[in-house]
N, C-alpha and C positions, 0 to 999 in steps of 0.2 A: 683757156677751157678746150677750145675744142679739137686741139692738137692732143691733149690729153685722151679724150674719148676715143678719136681714131691708134692712138699708140695702144690704149686697153683693148681694142676690140682686135689689134691685129695680134696682142699675146694672148688672147683668149683662141684668137682662129689657130694658130700655132701649138697652143697646149692640146685643143680640140683635135688636130691632123694626128698630133702625135698619140694622144691615146685610143684613138678611132682605129691608128693600123696597129696597136699591137692588141687592143681589147676584142680585134675580132679575129684573133687566129682560131680561136674553137666553137667558131658559131656555124651553122649548117648556111647554106646559101639564102632560106625563107629568112632566116633570122638575119642576116646581113643586109639582104633586099629591104625589109621593113625598117630597121636601124637607120642605113642609109637615107633612104625616104624621109625617117622621122626629123633625122638632122637637116638635110637640106631644108627640108619645111621648116624648123625652127630659125635657121640662118634665115631664110625668105623673109618671114613673119616678123623678126627682129628688123631687118633691114625696111620693109615696108612701113610696119607699124611704127616700131620702135620702144614697144611697151614690152610688157609679161604677156597680156591678152594675145597679142601677134603672136607670139613666140609658139603660146599655146595652141594658138588655133592653126600656126605655119605646122608646127610637130605632127598634129593628127590627121591635118590633110595630107601631108606627107608620107606618115605613116600608112592612110589609106591608099596612097598611090604608089608605096612599093610593095604593099602586099598586093594590089591587084597585077601590077608587072609581074611579081614572083608567080601568082597563079595562070597567067597567059605564059611563061616561062615554062613553066612544069607542066600543061597543056601542049604546049609545040613540041617538047620534049618527047610527051607517050605519042604522040605521032607521027615519029620518024622510026 
């Protein structure tokens, strides 16, 4: 049973990486940063809690982190 779960997680990770590389082609830098943060947060939440509540919480925190990172990057570019 445990091996099957690991195989499914591996398949999900490969599909997500493939879709993310294709799906981000026409996004702005801000959209990419927030989406990347949400994806990393969702994956982290799934690993830590192992349920949908962890995924949703992780995605929300990751999206907020991506937005903060984007805001700081834009401020830094304006100062240059």
